[in-house]
Backbone as CSV, one residue per row, in Angstrom:
resi,resn,N_x,N_y,N_z,CA_x,CA_y,CA_z,C_x,C_y,C_z
1,MET,232.366,134.939,-79.451,233.377,134.063,-78.551,233.928,132.848,-77.973
2,PRO,232.741,131.809,-78.198,232.861,130.158,-78.084,232.968,129.859,-79.189
3,GLU,232.679,130.116,-80.077,233.072,129.949,-81.422,234.577,129.738,-81.534
4,ALA,234.962,131.413,-81.743,236.478,131.329,-82.000,237.216,131.122,-80.762
5,LEU,237.117,130.430,-79.636,238.145,129.880,-79.229,237.275,128.465,-79.605
6,MET,237.242,127.812,-80.092,236.629,126.130,-81.046,237.456,126.149,-81.850
7,ARG,237.270,126.926,-82.529,238.219,127.371,-84.152,239.658,127.457,-83.060
8,ALA,239.710,128.202,-82.171,241.809,128.122,-82.416,242.432,127.418,-81.308
9,ARG,241.131,125.867,-80.771,241.600,124.750,-79.702,241.682,123.573,-80.983
10,PHE,240.722,124.136,-82.113,241.232,122.742,-82.558,242.197,123.307,-83.339
11,THR,242.393,124.784,-84.342,244.128,124.709,-84.526,245.181,124.022,-83.864
12,ALA,244.948,124.549,-82.754,245.948,123.074,-81.781,246.599,122.601,-81.390
13,PHE,244.921,121.328,-81.716,244.658,120.441,-82.020,245.836,119.719,-83.266
14,ALA,245.377,120.174,-84.006,245.864,120.198,-85.393,247.374,120.458,-85.601
15,LEU,247.892,121.219,-84.980,249.221,121.771,-85.398,250.607,120.829,-83.751
16,GLY,249.220,120.743,-82.815,250.206,120.478,-82.049,251.042,121.212,-81.219
17,MET,250.025,122.023,-80.633,250.632,123.142,-80.321,250.154,122.905,-78.638
18,THR,250.633,121.995,-78.053,250.635,121.651,-76.479,250.352,123.205,-75.702
19,GLU,251.451,123.570,-75.871,250.811,124.970,-74.497,249.932,125.760,-74.937
20,VAL,249.040,125.958,-76.250,248.078,126.953,-75.931,247.094,125.460,-75.666
21,LEU,247.085,124.247,-75.775,245.932,123.384,-75.380,245.920,123.510,-73.596
22,LEU,246.802,123.721,-73.279,246.464,123.825,-71.395,246.232,124.861,-71.179
23,ALA,246.151,125.815,-71.782,246.128,127.539,-71.981,245.371,128.127,-71.621
24,THR,244.188,127.284,-72.710,242.979,126.928,-72.993,241.352,126.235,-72.771
25,TRP,242.322,124.976,-71.745,241.293,123.841,-71.178,240.870,124.286,-69.667
26,ALA,240.146,124.437,-69.423,239.934,124.427,-68.108,240.285,123.939,-66.607
27,PRO,241.043,123.450,-65.320,242.134,123.110,-64.977,241.284,121.701,-64.165
28,GLU,239.721,122.099,-63.831,239.471,120.417,-63.686,238.904,119.216,-64.388
29,THR,238.810,119.987,-65.866,238.623,118.278,-67.283,240.425,118.111,-67.514
30,ARG,241.637,119.234,-67.546,242.261,118.585,-68.307,243.374,118.119,-67.661
31,PRO,243.485,117.172,-69.214,244.420,115.905,-68.729,245.883,116.321,-68.147
32,PRO,246.632,115.317,-68.396,248.060,115.338,-67.487,248.502,116.121,-69.455
33,ARG,249.903,116.452,-68.868,250.487,116.362,-70.629,251.010,116.108,-71.347
34,HIS,251.346,114.218,-70.693,251.505,113.615,-71.710,250.228,112.657,-72.325
35,ALA,249.673,113.552,-71.818,248.453,112.700,-72.477,248.432,113.195,-73.795
36,LEU,248.166,114.623,-74.539,248.504,115.591,-75.406,249.372,115.790,-76.180
37,GLU,250.869,115.115,-75.262,251.734,114.853,-76.865,251.661,113.817,-77.296
38,GLY,252.826,113.325,-78.906,252.846,111.882,-79.388,251.459,111.209,-80.328
39,ALA,251.068,110.511,-80.358,250.890,110.467,-81.835,249.354,111.154,-81.221
40,GLN,248.992,111.497,-82.815,247.471,112.335,-83.040,246.639,112.234,-84.114
41,PRO,245.156,112.066,-84.265,245.048,111.811,-85.203,245.225,113.313,-86.181
42,ARG,245.175,113.211,-87.630,244.916,113.473,-88.388,243.935,114.894,-88.836
43,TRP,244.035,116.606,-88.392,243.019,116.713,-87.661,241.971,116.836,-89.149
44,LEU,241.043,117.614,-89.740,241.073,118.085,-91.739,240.649,119.196,-91.722
45,ARG,239.574,119.286,-91.234,238.247,119.990,-90.802,236.987,119.828,-89.587
46,LEU,237.195,121.356,-89.159,236.308,121.678,-88.405,235.321,122.021,-88.417
47,ASP,233.812,121.034,-88.842,232.466,122.482,-88.913,231.692,122.637,-87.715
48,ILE,231.494,123.932,-87.856,230.898,124.512,-86.716,228.794,125.004,-86.984
49,GLU,228.305,123.728,-86.119,227.294,123.829,-86.990,226.655,124.398,-85.608
50,ALA,226.326,124.824,-85.054,226.127,125.687,-83.988,226.506,126.594,-82.826
51,SER,226.748,127.815,-82.463,227.115,128.477,-80.891,226.025,129.908,-80.492
52,GLU,226.701,129.532,-79.029,225.798,130.385,-78.829,226.610,131.175,-77.753
53,ALA,226.271,132.355,-77.577,227.825,133.341,-76.371,226.769,133.547,-75.147
54,GLN,226.785,132.641,-74.354,225.960,133.383,-73.453,226.493,133.953,-72.022
55,PRO,227.444,135.344,-71.605,228.496,135.214,-70.921,228.111,134.958,-69.200
56,PRO,228.526,134.744,-68.720,229.961,133.715,-68.523,230.418,133.373,-69.328
57,GLU,229.331,131.896,-70.427,229.195,130.970,-70.914,229.242,130.850,-72.559
58,GLY,229.285,129.828,-72.823,228.724,129.664,-73.726,228.220,128.727,-74.316
59,TRP,228.265,128.298,-75.780,229.006,126.374,-76.437,228.767,126.497,-77.622
60,VAL,229.496,125.612,-78.089,229.734,125.219,-79.709,229.398,123.638,-79.864
61,ARG,228.364,123.291,-80.512,227.997,122.315,-81.391,228.810,121.861,-82.631
62,PHE,229.666,120.544,-82.673,231.080,120.557,-83.993,230.620,119.411,-84.272
63,GLN,232.190,119.331,-85.323,231.988,118.023,-85.772,233.338,118.264,-85.898
64,ALA,234.799,117.408,-85.560,235.756,116.986,-86.456,236.266,116.109,-87.160
65,LEU,236.507,116.481,-88.517,236.653,115.740,-88.862,238.346,115.130,-89.088
66,GLY,239.239,113.868,-88.641,239.867,113.410,-89.406,240.203,112.546,-89.416
67,ARG,241.858,111.439,-90.051,242.306,109.590,-89.347,243.555,109.895,-89.368
């Protein structure tokens, strides 16, 4: 599950899908909407290095490559 969520969020960042990002971001750390809109890096690739699910939480170590 954590890896699938990371892949979905990477896709949302890459395609500028602000609503998806806001819906999947923890409210206590979510930036304001305007911070997610406008000029963004062009995301090219997501490399998952490791992940582990430990319900109700999990973690993902990844590298996102962009320019």
